PQR file of N, CA, C, O and H, with PARSE charges and radii, in Angstrom:
ATOM      1  N   MET A   1      -0.047  34.146 -35.114 -0.4000 1.5000
ATOM      2  CA  MET A   1      -0.780  35.391 -35.073 -0.0000 2.0000
ATOM      3  C   MET A   1       0.226  36.535 -34.954  0.5500 1.7000
ATOM      4  O   MET A   1       1.077  36.537 -34.064 -0.5500 1.4000
ATOM      5  N   LYS A   2       0.118  37.499 -35.857 -0.4000 1.5000
ATOM      6  CA  LYS A   2       1.012  38.653 -35.830 -0.0000 2.0000
ATOM      7  C   LYS A   2       0.389  39.759 -34.991  0.5500 1.7000
ATOM      8  O   LYS A   2      -0.830  39.926 -34.955 -0.5500 1.4000
ATOM      9  H   LYS A   2      -0.573  37.497 -36.579  0.4000 1.0000
ATOM     10  N   THR A   3       1.252  40.510 -34.320 -0.4000 1.5000
ATOM     11  CA  THR A   3       0.811  41.604 -33.466 -0.0000 2.0000
ATOM     12  C   THR A   3       1.447  42.899 -33.948  0.5500 1.7000
ATOM     13  O   THR A   3       2.635  42.945 -34.267 -0.5500 1.4000
ATOM     14  H   THR A   3       2.243  40.374 -34.349  0.4000 1.0000
ATOM     15  N   PHE A   4       0.632  43.955 -33.996 -0.4000 1.5000
ATOM     16  CA  PHE A   4       1.069  45.255 -34.473 -0.0000 2.0000
ATOM     17  C   PHE A   4       0.756  46.310 -33.422  0.5500 1.7000
ATOM     18  O   PHE A   4      -0.241  46.212 -32.708 -0.5500 1.4000
ATOM     19  H   PHE A   4      -0.333  43.917 -33.737  0.4000 1.0000
ATOM     20  N   SER A   5       1.614  47.316 -33.335 -0.4000 1.5000
ATOM     21  CA  SER A   5       1.344  48.471 -32.485 -0.0000 2.0000
ATOM     22  C   SER A   5       0.579  49.492 -33.311  0.5500 1.7000
ATOM     23  O   SER A   5       0.797  49.624 -34.515 -0.5500 1.4000
ATOM     24  H   SER A   5       2.424  47.395 -33.916  0.4000 1.0000
ATOM     25  N   ILE A   6      -0.320  50.214 -32.651 -0.4000 1.5000
ATOM     26  CA  ILE A   6      -1.101  51.252 -33.310 -0.0000 2.0000
ATOM     27  C   ILE A   6      -0.558  52.603 -32.860  0.5500 1.7000
ATOM     28  O   ILE A   6      -0.467  52.876 -31.663 -0.5500 1.4000
ATOM     29  H   ILE A   6      -0.497  50.107 -31.672  0.4000 1.0000
ATOM     30  N   LYS A   7      -0.201  53.441 -33.820 -0.4000 1.5000
ATOM     31  CA  LYS A   7       0.300  54.776 -33.512 -0.0000 2.0000
ATOM     32  C   LYS A   7      -0.814  55.579 -32.854  0.5500 1.7000
ATOM     33  O   LYS A   7      -1.955  55.570 -33.315 -0.5500 1.4000
ATOM     34  H   LYS A   7      -0.275  53.220 -34.793  0.4000 1.0000
ATOM     35  N   SER A   8      -0.472  56.270 -31.776 -0.4000 1.5000
ATOM     36  CA  SER A   8      -1.493  56.977 -31.011 -0.0000 2.0000
ATOM     37  C   SER A   8      -0.879  58.150 -30.272  0.5500 1.7000
ATOM     38  O   SER A   8       0.324  58.172 -30.010 -0.5500 1.4000
ATOM     39  H   SER A   8       0.455  56.277 -31.401  0.4000 1.0000
ATOM     40  N   THR A   9      -1.713  59.124 -29.938 -0.4000 1.5000
ATOM     41  CA  THR A   9      -1.248  60.241 -29.116 -0.0000 2.0000
ATOM     42  C   THR A   9      -1.352  59.907 -27.636  0.5500 1.7000
ATOM     43  O   THR A   9      -0.778  60.599 -26.795 -0.5500 1.4000
ATOM     44  H   THR A   9      -2.689  59.106 -30.150  0.4000 1.0000
ATOM     45  N   ASP A  10      -2.092  58.833 -27.319 -0.4000 1.5000
ATOM     46  CA  ASP A  10      -2.206  58.388 -25.928 -0.0000 2.0000
ATOM     47  C   ASP A  10      -0.879  57.817 -25.453  0.5500 1.7000
ATOM     48  O   ASP A  10      -0.093  57.296 -26.244 -0.5500 1.4000
ATOM     49  H   ASP A  10      -2.558  58.271 -28.002  0.4000 1.0000
ATOM     50  N   ARG A  11      -0.645  57.920 -24.170 -0.4000 1.5000
ATOM     51  CA  ARG A  11       0.551  57.301 -23.597 -0.0000 2.0000
ATOM     52  C   ARG A  11       0.348  55.812 -23.386  0.5500 1.7000
ATOM     53  O   ARG A  11       1.314  55.066 -23.223 -0.5500 1.4000
ATOM     54  H   ARG A  11      -1.283  58.343 -23.527  0.4000 1.0000
ATOM     55  N   THR A  12      -0.901  55.379 -23.389 -0.4000 1.5000
ATOM     56  CA  THR A  12      -1.187  53.958 -23.205 -0.0000 2.0000
ATOM     57  C   THR A  12      -1.121  53.255 -24.551  0.5500 1.7000
ATOM     58  O   THR A  12      -1.652  53.767 -25.536 -0.5500 1.4000
ATOM     59  H   THR A  12      -1.685  55.985 -23.522  0.4000 1.0000
ATOM     60  N   PRO A  13      -0.483  52.098 -24.615 -0.5600 1.5000
ATOM     61  CA  PRO A  13      -0.313  51.403 -25.893  0.2800 2.0000
ATOM     62  C   PRO A  13      -1.608  50.757 -26.380  0.5500 1.7000
ATOM     63  O   PRO A  13      -2.442  50.319 -25.589 -0.5500 1.4000
ATOM     64  N   SER A  14      -1.751  50.712 -27.693 -0.4000 1.5000
ATOM     65  CA  SER A  14      -2.850  49.995 -28.328 -0.0000 2.0000
ATOM     66  C   SER A  14      -2.251  49.002 -29.308  0.5500 1.7000
ATOM     67  O   SER A  14      -1.221  49.264 -29.930 -0.5500 1.4000
ATOM     68  H   SER A  14      -1.073  51.068 -28.336  0.4000 1.0000
ATOM     69  N   MET A  15      -2.914  47.854 -29.437 -0.4000 1.5000
ATOM     70  CA  MET A  15      -2.384  46.794 -30.290 -0.0000 2.0000
ATOM     71  C   MET A  15      -3.450  46.297 -31.252  0.5500 1.7000
ATOM     72  O   MET A  15      -4.648  46.390 -30.984 -0.5500 1.4000
ATOM     73  H   MET A  15      -3.750  47.641 -28.932  0.4000 1.0000
ATOM     74  N   LEU A  16      -2.990  45.767 -32.377 -0.4000 1.5000
ATOM     75  CA  LEU A  16      -3.849  45.122 -33.351 -0.0000 2.0000
ATOM     76  C   LEU A  16      -3.284  43.730 -33.584  0.5500 1.7000
ATOM     77  O   LEU A  16      -2.099  43.584 -33.881 -0.5500 1.4000
ATOM     78  H   LEU A  16      -2.017  45.691 -32.595  0.4000 1.0000
ATOM     79  N   GLU A  17      -4.115  42.712 -33.453 -0.4000 1.5000
ATOM     80  CA  GLU A  17      -3.686  41.329 -33.671 -0.0000 2.0000
ATOM     81  C   GLU A  17      -4.440  40.777 -34.871  0.5500 1.7000
ATOM     82  O   GLU A  17      -5.661  40.908 -34.955 -0.5500 1.4000
ATOM     83  H   GLU A  17      -5.078  42.831 -33.211  0.4000 1.0000
ATOM     84  N   LEU A  18      -3.712  40.155 -35.807 -0.4000 1.5000
ATOM     85  CA  LEU A  18      -4.369  39.490 -36.931 -0.0000 2.0000
ATOM     86  C   LEU A  18      -4.900  38.156 -36.436  0.5500 1.7000
ATOM     87  O   LEU A  18      -4.126  37.284 -36.040 -0.5500 1.4000
ATOM     88  H   LEU A  18      -2.721  40.048 -35.739  0.4000 1.0000
ATOM     89  N   MET A  19      -6.211  37.992 -36.455 -0.4000 1.5000
ATOM     90  CA  MET A  19      -6.832  36.753 -35.984 -0.0000 2.0000
ATOM     91  C   MET A  19      -6.916  35.730 -37.114  0.5500 1.7000
ATOM     92  O   MET A  19      -6.578  34.561 -36.929 -0.5500 1.4000
ATOM     93  H   MET A  19      -6.840  38.700 -36.777  0.4000 1.0000
ATOM     94  N   SER A  20      -7.369  36.180 -38.288 -0.4000 1.5000
ATOM     95  CA  SER A  20      -7.464  35.289 -39.443 -0.0000 2.0000
ATOM     96  C   SER A  20      -7.501  36.117 -40.718  0.5500 1.7000
ATOM     97  O   SER A  20      -7.869  37.291 -40.714 -0.5500 1.4000
ATOM     98  H   SER A  20      -7.644  37.130 -38.438  0.4000 1.0000
ATOM     99  N   GLU A  21      -7.109  35.471 -41.803 -0.4000 1.5000
ATOM    100  CA  GLU A  21      -7.137  36.108 -43.113 -0.0000 2.0000
ATOM    101  C   GLU A  21      -8.273  35.489 -43.907  0.5500 1.7000
ATOM    102  O   GLU A  21      -8.400  34.266 -43.975 -0.5500 1.4000
ATOM    103  H   GLU A  21      -6.810  34.517 -41.806  0.4000 1.0000
ATOM    104  N   ILE A  22      -9.096  36.334 -44.506 -0.4000 1.5000
ATOM    105  CA  ILE A  22     -10.172  35.849 -45.358 -0.0000 2.0000
ATOM    106  C   ILE A  22     -10.021  36.504 -46.726  0.5500 1.7000
ATOM    107  O   ILE A  22      -9.110  37.306 -46.938 -0.5500 1.4000
ATOM    108  H   ILE A  22      -8.993  37.328 -44.451  0.4000 1.0000
ATOM    109  N   GLU A  23     -10.895  36.171 -47.637 -0.4000 1.5000
ATOM    110  CA  GLU A  23     -10.744  36.579 -49.032 -0.0000 2.0000
ATOM    111  C   GLU A  23     -10.509  38.078 -49.219  0.5500 1.7000
ATOM    112  O   GLU A  23      -9.599  38.468 -49.951 -0.5500 1.4000
ATOM    113  H   GLU A  23     -11.635  35.520 -47.466  0.4000 1.0000
ATOM    114  N   ASP A  24     -11.304  38.914 -48.578 -0.4000 1.5000
ATOM    115  CA  ASP A  24     -11.238  40.358 -48.807 -0.0000 2.0000
ATOM    116  C   ASP A  24     -10.392  41.118 -47.799  0.5500 1.7000
ATOM    117  O   ASP A  24     -10.215  42.328 -47.942 -0.5500 1.4000
ATOM    118  H   ASP A  24     -12.044  38.598 -47.984  0.4000 1.0000
ATOM    119  N   GLY A  25      -9.864  40.443 -46.783 -0.4000 1.5000
ATOM    120  CA  GLY A  25      -9.092  41.158 -45.776 -0.0000 2.0000
ATOM    121  C   GLY A  25      -8.794  40.308 -44.568  0.5500 1.7000
ATOM    122  O   GLY A  25      -8.453  39.132 -44.688 -0.5500 1.4000
ATOM    123  H   GLY A  25     -10.008  39.461 -46.667  0.4000 1.0000
ATOM    124  N   TYR A  26      -8.925  40.913 -43.395 -0.4000 1.5000
ATOM    125  CA  TYR A  26      -8.519  40.262 -42.158 -0.0000 2.0000
ATOM    126  C   TYR A  26      -9.564  40.464 -41.065  0.5500 1.7000
ATOM    127  O   TYR A  26     -10.262  41.477 -41.029 -0.5500 1.4000
ATOM    128  H   TYR A  26      -9.202  41.869 -43.297  0.4000 1.0000
ATOM    129  N   VAL A  27      -9.656  39.489 -40.187 -0.4000 1.5000
ATOM    130  CA  VAL A  27     -10.380  39.661 -38.936 -0.0000 2.0000
ATOM    131  C   VAL A  27      -9.309  40.027 -37.917  0.5500 1.7000
ATOM    132  O   VAL A  27      -8.346  39.285 -37.727 -0.5500 1.4000
ATOM    133  H   VAL A  27      -9.089  38.666 -40.217  0.4000 1.0000
ATOM    134  N   VAL A  28      -9.478  41.170 -37.265 -0.4000 1.5000
ATOM    135  CA  VAL A  28      -8.465  41.668 -36.340 -0.0000 2.0000
ATOM    136  C   VAL A  28      -9.067  41.883 -34.963  0.5500 1.7000
ATOM    137  O   VAL A  28     -10.263  42.138 -34.822 -0.5500 1.4000
ATOM    138  H   VAL A  28     -10.260  41.773 -37.420  0.4000 1.0000
ATOM    139  N   ARG A  29      -8.225  41.777 -33.959 -0.4000 1.5000
ATOM    140  CA  ARG A  29      -8.605  42.130 -32.587 -0.0000 2.0000
ATOM    141  C   ARG A  29      -7.832  43.390 -32.237  0.5500 1.7000
ATOM    142  O   ARG A  29      -6.608  43.434 -32.361 -0.5500 1.4000
ATOM    143  H   ARG A  29      -7.253  41.570 -34.074  0.4000 1.0000
ATOM    144  N   ILE A  30      -8.552  44.410 -31.803 -0.4000 1.5000
ATOM    145  CA  ILE A  30      -7.942  45.672 -31.404 -0.0000 2.0000
ATOM    146  C   ILE A  30      -8.044  45.779 -29.886  0.5500 1.7000
ATOM    147  O   ILE A  30      -9.130  45.679 -29.316 -0.5500 1.4000
ATOM    148  H   ILE A  30      -9.546  44.374 -31.702  0.4000 1.0000
ATOM    149  N   VAL A  31      -6.898  45.985 -29.242 -0.4000 1.5000
ATOM    150  CA  VAL A  31      -6.848  46.083 -27.785 -0.0000 2.0000
ATOM    151  C   VAL A  31      -6.305  47.460 -27.423  0.5500 1.7000
ATOM    152  O   VAL A  31      -5.168  47.802 -27.749 -0.5500 1.4000
ATOM    153  H   VAL A  31      -6.016  46.066 -29.705  0.4000 1.0000
ATOM    154  N   ARG A  32      -7.134  48.240 -26.748 -0.4000 1.5000
ATOM    155  CA  ARG A  32      -6.727  49.562 -26.265 -0.0000 2.0000
ATOM    156  C   ARG A  32      -6.611  49.472 -24.746  0.5500 1.7000
ATOM    157  O   ARG A  32      -7.602  49.235 -24.054 -0.5500 1.4000
ATOM    158  H   ARG A  32      -8.058  47.963 -26.483  0.4000 1.0000
ATOM    159  N   HIS A  33      -5.422  49.660 -24.242 -0.4000 1.5000
ATOM    160  CA  HIS A  33      -5.183  49.570 -22.803 -0.0000 2.0000
ATOM    161  C   HIS A  33      -5.566  50.893 -22.141  0.5500 1.7000
ATOM    162  O   HIS A  33      -5.120  51.959 -22.564 -0.5500 1.4000
ATOM    163  H   HIS A  33      -4.617  49.853 -24.804  0.4000 1.0000
ATOM    164  N   ARG A  34      -6.380  50.817 -21.117 -0.4000 1.5000
ATOM    165  CA  ARG A  34      -6.797  51.978 -20.331 -0.0000 2.0000
ATOM    166  C   ARG A  34      -6.221  51.827 -18.925  0.5500 1.7000
ATOM    167  O   ARG A  34      -5.606  50.806 -18.618 -0.5500 1.4000
ATOM    168  H   ARG A  34      -6.742  49.950 -20.773  0.4000 1.0000
ATOM    169  N   ASP A  35      -6.410  52.810 -18.087 -0.4000 1.5000
ATOM    170  CA  ASP A  35      -5.852  52.767 -16.734 -0.0000 2.0000
ATOM    171  C   ASP A  35      -6.307  51.543 -15.955  0.5500 1.7000
ATOM    172  O   ASP A  35      -5.483  50.841 -15.370 -0.5500 1.4000
ATOM    173  H   ASP A  35      -6.909  53.639 -18.336  0.4000 1.0000
ATOM    174  N   ASP A  36      -7.600  51.280 -15.939 -0.4000 1.5000
ATOM    175  CA  ASP A  36      -8.127  50.190 -15.117 -0.0000 2.0000
ATOM    176  C   ASP A  36      -8.748  49.050 -15.908  0.5500 1.7000
ATOM    177  O   ASP A  36      -9.266  48.106 -15.312 -0.5500 1.4000
ATOM    178  H   ASP A  36      -8.270  51.850 -16.414  0.4000 1.0000
ATOM    179  N   TRP A  37      -8.711  49.110 -17.226 -0.4000 1.5000
ATOM    180  CA  TRP A  37      -9.372  48.087 -18.024 -0.0000 2.0000
ATOM    181  C   TRP A  37      -8.840  48.104 -19.453  0.5500 1.7000
ATOM    182  O   TRP A  37      -8.144  49.037 -19.854 -0.5500 1.4000
ATOM    183  H   TRP A  37      -8.291  49.877 -17.710  0.4000 1.0000
ATOM    184  N   ASP A  38      -9.167  47.076 -20.210 -0.4000 1.5000
ATOM    185  CA  ASP A  38      -8.810  46.984 -21.621 -0.0000 2.0000
ATOM    186  C   ASP A  38     -10.078  47.042 -22.458  0.5500 1.7000
ATOM    187  O   ASP A  38     -11.068  46.378 -22.148 -0.5500 1.4000
ATOM    188  H   ASP A  38      -9.732  46.318 -19.884  0.4000 1.0000
ATOM    189  N   ASP A  39     -10.045  47.836 -23.515 -0.4000 1.5000
ATOM    190  CA  ASP A  39     -11.139  47.916 -24.477 -0.0000 2.0000
ATOM    191  C   ASP A  39     -10.766  46.985 -25.628  0.5500 1.7000
ATOM    192  O   ASP A  39      -9.837  47.276 -26.381 -0.5500 1.4000
ATOM    193  H   ASP A  39      -9.241  48.375 -23.767  0.4000 1.0000
ATOM    194  N   VAL A  40     -11.482  45.870 -25.772 -0.4000 1.5000
ATOM    195  CA  VAL A  40     -11.156  44.859 -26.776 -0.0000 2.0000
ATOM    196  C   VAL A  40     -12.308  44.750 -27.761  0.5500 1.7000
ATOM    197  O   VAL A  40     -13.468  44.633 -27.364 -0.5500 1.4000
ATOM    198  H   VAL A  40     -12.237  45.635 -25.160  0.4000 1.0000
ATOM    199  N   SER A  41     -11.979  44.788 -29.055 -0.4000 1.5000
ATOM    200  CA  SER A  41     -13.008  44.599 -30.076 -0.0000 2.0000
ATOM    201  C   SER A  41     -12.440  43.761 -31.211  0.5500 1.7000
ATOM    202  O   SER A  41     -11.243  43.814 -31.495 -0.5500 1.4000
ATOM    203  H   SER A  41     -11.037  44.883 -29.378  0.4000 1.0000
ATOM    204  N   GLU A  42     -13.296  42.993 -31.850 -0.4000 1.5000
ATOM    205  CA  GLU A  42     -12.917  42.230 -33.035 -0.0000 2.0000
ATOM    206  C   GLU A  42     -13.654  42.820 -34.215  0.5500 1.7000
ATOM    207  O   GLU A  42     -14.871  43.000 -34.176 -0.5500 1.4000
ATOM    208  H   GLU A  42     -14.268  42.949 -31.619  0.4000 1.0000
ATOM    209  N   GLU A  43     -12.907  43.121 -35.267 -0.4000 1.5000
ATOM    210  CA  GLU A  43     -13.439  43.827 -36.427 -0.0000 2.0000
ATOM    211  C   GLU A  43     -12.932  43.178 -37.709  0.5500 1.7000
ATOM    212  O   GLU A  43     -11.955  42.431 -37.700 -0.5500 1.4000
ATOM    213  H   GLU A  43     -11.918  42.975 -35.298  0.4000 1.0000
ATOM    214  N   PHE A  44     -13.621  43.481 -38.820 -0.4000 1.5000
ATOM    215  CA  PHE A  44     -13.127  43.120 -40.143 -0.0000 2.0000
ATOM    216  C   PHE A  44     -12.371  44.320 -40.692  0.5500 1.7000
ATOM    217  O   PHE A  44     -12.841  45.453 -40.590 -0.5500 1.4000
ATOM    218  H   PHE A  44     -14.415  44.088 -38.827  0.4000 1.0000
ATOM    219  N   MET A  45     -11.200  44.076 -41.274 -0.4000 1.5000
ATOM    220  CA  MET A  45     -10.399  45.137 -41.879 -0.0000 2.0000
ATOM    221  C   MET A  45     -10.069  44.717 -43.305  0.5500 1.7000
ATOM    222  O   MET A  45      -9.527  43.635 -43.528 -0.5500 1.4000
ATOM    223  H   MET A  45     -10.819  43.155 -41.357  0.4000 1.0000
ATOM    224  N   THR A  46     -10.396  45.571 -44.268 -0.4000 1.5000
ATOM    225  CA  THR A  46     -10.096  45.224 -45.652 -0.0000 2.0000
ATOM    226  C   THR A  46      -8.585  45.153 -45.853  0.5500 1.7000
ATOM    227  O   THR A  46      -7.815  45.791 -45.135 -0.5500 1.4000
ATOM    228  H   THR A  46     -10.836  46.450 -44.087  0.4000 1.0000
ATOM    229  N   ARG A  47      -8.188  44.381 -46.825 -0.4000 1.5000
ATOM    230  CA  ARG A  47      -6.765  44.249 -47.149 -0.0000 2.0000
ATOM    231  C   ARG A  47      -6.191  45.622 -47.544  0.5500 1.7000
ATOM    232  O   ARG A  47      -5.075  45.969 -47.158 -0.5500 1.4000
ATOM    233  H   ARG A  47      -8.814  43.863 -47.409  0.4000 1.0000
ATOM    234  N   GLU A  48      -6.963  46.390 -48.310 -0.4000 1.5000
ATOM    235  CA  GLU A  48      -6.516  47.709 -48.751 -0.0000 2.0000
ATOM    236  C   GLU A  48      -6.281  48.645 -47.561  0.5500 1.7000
ATOM    237  O   GLU A  48      -5.273  49.350 -47.525 -0.5500 1.4000
ATOM    238  H   GLU A  48      -7.870  46.108 -48.624  0.4000 1.0000
ATOM    239  N   LEU A  49      -7.196  48.659 -46.593 -0.4000 1.5000
ATOM    240  CA  LEU A  49      -7.027  49.506 -45.407 -0.0000 2.0000
ATOM    241  C   LEU A  49      -5.815  49.059 -44.595  0.5500 1.7000
ATOM    242  O   LEU A  49      -5.041  49.895 -44.129 -0.5500 1.4000
ATOM    243  H   LEU A  49      -8.015  48.086 -46.622  0.4000 1.0000
ATOM    244  N   PHE A  50      -5.642  47.743 -44.421 -0.4000 1.5000
ATOM    245  CA  PHE A  50      -4.503  47.228 -43.673 -0.0000 2.0000
ATOM    246  C   PHE A  50      -3.190  47.663 -44.328  0.5500 1.7000
ATOM    247  O   PHE A  50      -2.282  48.140 -43.648 -0.5500 1.4000
ATOM    248  H   PHE A  50      -6.271  47.063 -44.800  0.4000 1.0000
ATOM    249  N   GLU A  51      -3.094  47.499 -45.650 -0.4000 1.5000
ATOM    250  CA  GLU A  51      -1.870  47.867 -46.367 -0.0000 2.0000
ATOM    251  C   GLU A  51      -1.612  49.371 -46.295  0.5500 1.7000
ATOM    252  O   GLU A  51      -0.462  49.797 -46.191 -0.5500 1.4000
ATOM    253  H   GLU A  51      -3.832  47.112 -46.202  0.4000 1.0000
ATOM    254  N   THR A  52      -2.670  50.175 -46.348 -0.4000 1.5000
ATOM    255  CA  THR A  52      -2.521  51.628 -46.224 -0.0000 2.0000
ATOM    256  C   THR A  52      -1.998  51.998 -44.838  0.5500 1.7000
ATOM    257  O   THR A  52      -1.113  52.844 -44.716 -0.5500 1.4000
ATOM    258  H   THR A  52      -3.604  49.829 -46.432  0.4000 1.0000
ATOM    259  N   CYS A  53      -2.537  51.373 -43.798 -0.4000 1.5000
ATOM    260  CA  CYS A  53      -2.076  51.636 -42.427 -0.0000 2.0000
ATOM    261  C   CYS A  53      -0.609  51.249 -42.251  0.5500 1.7000
ATOM    262  O   CYS A  53       0.139  51.950 -41.569 -0.5500 1.4000
ATOM    263  H   CYS A  53      -3.256  50.685 -43.897  0.4000 1.0000
ATOM    264  N   MET A  54      -0.197  50.146 -42.854 -0.4000 1.5000
ATOM    265  CA  MET A  54       1.211  49.730 -42.778 -0.0000 2.0000
ATOM    266  C   MET A  54       2.107  50.724 -43.520  0.5500 1.7000
ATOM    267  O   MET A  54       3.147  51.139 -43.009 -0.5500 1.4000
ATOM    268  H   MET A  54      -0.804  49.577 -43.408  0.4000 1.0000
ATOM    269  N   ARG A  55       1.697  51.091 -44.709 -0.4000 1.5000
ATOM    270  CA  ARG A  55       2.500  51.981 -45.551 -0.0000 2.0000
ATOM    271  C   ARG A  55       2.679  53.362 -44.909  0.5500 1.7000
ATOM    272  O   ARG A  55       3.748  53.962 -45.021 -0.5500 1.4000
ATOM    273  H   ARG A  55       0.852  50.754 -45.124  0.4000 1.0000
ATOM    274  N   THR A  56       1.649  53.862 -44.245 -0.4000 1.5000
ATOM    275  CA  THR A  56       1.718  55.200 -43.641 -0.0000 2.0000
ATOM    276  C   THR A  56       2.316  55.197 -42.236  0.5500 1.7000
ATOM    277  O   THR A  56       2.567  56.259 -41.667 -0.5500 1.4000
ATOM    278  H   THR A  56       0.780  53.374 -44.153  0.4000 1.0000
ATOM    279  N   GLY A  57       2.546  54.007 -41.675 -0.4000 1.5000
ATOM    280  CA  GLY A  57       3.130  53.922 -40.341 -0.0000 2.0000
ATOM    281  C   GLY A  57       2.117  54.021 -39.219  0.5500 1.7000
ATOM    282  O   GLY A  57       2.499  54.119 -38.053 -0.5500 1.4000
ATOM    283  H   GLY A  57       2.342  53.144 -42.137  0.4000 1.0000
ATOM    284  N   TYR A  58       0.810  53.997 -39.549 -0.4000 1.5000
ATOM    285  CA  TYR A  58      -0.211  54.042 -38.499 -0.0000 2.0000
ATOM    286  C   TYR A  58      -0.166  52.778 -37.649  0.5500 1.7000
ATOM    287  O   TYR A  58      -0.401  52.826 -36.441 -0.5500 1.4000
ATOM    288  H   TYR A  58       0.499  53.918 -40.496  0.4000 1.0000
ATOM    289  N   ILE A  59       0.140  51.637 -38.290 -0.4000 1.5000
ATOM    290  CA  ILE A  59       0.406  50.399 -37.549 -0.0000 2.0000
ATOM    291  C   ILE A  59       1.773  49.886 -37.983  0.5500 1.7000
ATOM    292  O   ILE A  59       2.195  50.102 -39.118 -0.5500 1.4000
ATOM    293  H   ILE A  59       0.331  51.598 -39.271  0.4000 1.0000
ATOM    294  N   TYR A  60       2.452  49.212 -37.079 -0.4000 1.5000
ATOM    295  CA  TYR A  60       3.753  48.630 -37.403 -0.0000 2.0000
ATOM    296  C   TYR A  60       3.927  47.356 -36.591  0.5500 1.7000
ATOM    297  O   TYR A  60       3.505  47.265 -35.438 -0.5500 1.4000
ATOM    298  H   TYR A  60       2.108  49.037 -36.156  0.4000 1.0000
ATOM    299  N   GLU A  61       4.564  46.370 -37.231 -0.4000 1.5000
ATOM    300  CA  GLU A  61       4.710  45.058 -36.604 -0.0000 2.0000
ATOM    301  C   GLU A  61       5.647  45.132 -35.412  0.5500 1.7000
ATOM    302  O   GLU A  61       6.706  45.756 -35.473 -0.5500 1.4000
ATOM    303  H   GLU A  61       4.907  46.444 -38.167  0.4000 1.0000
ATOM    304  N   GLN A  62       5.243  44.489 -34.334 -0.4000 1.5000
ATOM    305  CA  GLN A  62       6.089  44.420 -33.144 -0.0000 2.0000
ATOM    306  C   GLN A  62       7.162  43.367 -33.377  0.5500 1.7000
ATOM    307  O   GLN A  62       6.893  42.315 -33.955 -0.5500 1.4000
ATOM    308  H   GLN A  62       4.382  43.982 -34.284  0.4000 1.0000
ATOM    309  N   SER A  63       8.368  43.651 -32.928 -0.4000 1.5000
ATOM    310  CA  SER A  63       9.444  42.676 -33.073 -0.0000 2.0000
ATOM    311  C   SER A  63       9.269  41.565 -32.057  0.5500 1.7000
ATOM    312  O   SER A  63       8.752  41.776 -30.959 -0.5500 1.4000
ATOM    313  H   SER A  63       8.586  44.506 -32.458  0.4000 1.0000
ATOM    314  N   ALA A  64       9.710  40.381 -32.445 -0.4000 1.5000
ATOM    315  CA  ALA A  64       9.536  39.201 -31.583 -0.0000 2.0000
ATOM    316  C   ALA A  64      10.474  39.222 -30.413  0.5500 1.7000
ATOM    317  O   ALA A  64      10.457  38.304 -29.592 -0.5500 1.4000
ATOM    318  H   ALA A  64      10.129  40.210 -33.337  0.4000 1.0000
TER
END
Protein backbone atom coordinates (compact mmCIF):
# COMPACT_ATOMS: atom_id res chain seq x y z
CA MET A 1 0.00 0.00 0.00
CA LYS A 2 1.44 3.36 -1.04
CA THR A 3 1.05 6.43 1.14
CA PHE A 4 0.92 10.01 -0.10
CA SER A 5 0.96 13.36 1.67
CA ILE A 6 -1.77 15.84 0.80
CA LYS A 7 -0.72 19.46 0.31
CA SER A 8 -2.61 21.65 2.76
CA THR A 9 -2.60 25.04 4.43
CA ASP A 10 -3.25 23.31 7.77
CA ARG A 11 -0.30 22.64 10.03
CA THR A 12 -1.69 19.19 10.71
CA PRO A 13 -0.69 16.55 8.15
CA SER A 14 -3.18 14.76 5.93
CA MET A 15 -2.49 11.49 4.14
CA LEU A 16 -3.92 9.49 1.27
CA GLU A 17 -3.40 5.72 1.17
CA LEU A 18 -4.04 3.62 -1.93
CA MET A 19 -6.19 0.73 -0.70
CA SER A 20 -6.82 -1.01 -4.03
CA GLU A 21 -6.73 -0.41 -7.76
CA ILE A 22 -9.81 -1.10 -9.83
CA GLU A 23 -10.61 -0.67 -13.51
CA ASP A 24 -11.45 3.06 -13.50
CA GLY A 25 -9.27 4.25 -10.63
CA TYR A 26 -8.46 3.65 -6.99
CA VAL A 27 -10.12 3.09 -3.65
CA VAL A 28 -8.30 5.44 -1.28
CA ARG A 29 -8.33 6.13 2.44
CA ILE A 30 -7.96 9.79 3.37
CA VAL A 31 -6.76 10.54 6.90
CA ARG A 32 -6.91 14.10 8.20
CA HIS A 33 -5.23 14.48 11.57
CA ARG A 34 -6.96 16.89 13.97
CA ASP A 35 -5.95 17.99 17.46
CA ASP A 36 -7.89 15.33 19.34
CA TRP A 37 -9.05 12.93 16.63
CA ASP A 38 -8.54 11.65 13.08
CA ASP A 39 -11.06 12.17 10.29
CA VAL A 40 -10.88 8.98 8.19
CA SER A 41 -12.84 8.34 5.00
CA GLU A 42 -12.64 5.80 2.19
CA GLU A 43 -13.46 7.11 -1.26
CA PHE A 44 -13.23 6.19 -4.94
CA MET A 45 -10.79 8.34 -6.92
CA THR A 46 -10.65 8.21 -10.70
CA ARG A 47 -7.31 7.45 -12.30
CA GLU A 48 -7.46 10.80 -14.12
CA LEU A 49 -8.00 12.76 -10.87
CA PHE A 50 -5.20 10.85 -9.12
CA GLU A 51 -2.76 11.55 -11.97
CA THR A 52 -3.76 15.24 -12.03
CA CYS A 53 -3.16 15.54 -8.27
CA MET A 54 0.28 13.93 -8.66
CA ARG A 55 1.23 16.10 -11.62
CA THR A 56 0.22 19.35 -9.88
CA GLY A 57 1.89 18.43 -6.58
CA TYR A 58 -1.37 18.36 -4.59
CA ILE A 59 -0.37 14.86 -3.45
CA TYR A 60 3.14 13.42 -3.35
CA GLU A 61 4.47 10.02 -2.38
CA GLN A 62 6.04 9.74 1.04
CA SER A 63 9.55 8.32 1.06
CA ALA A 64 10.04 4.98 2.75
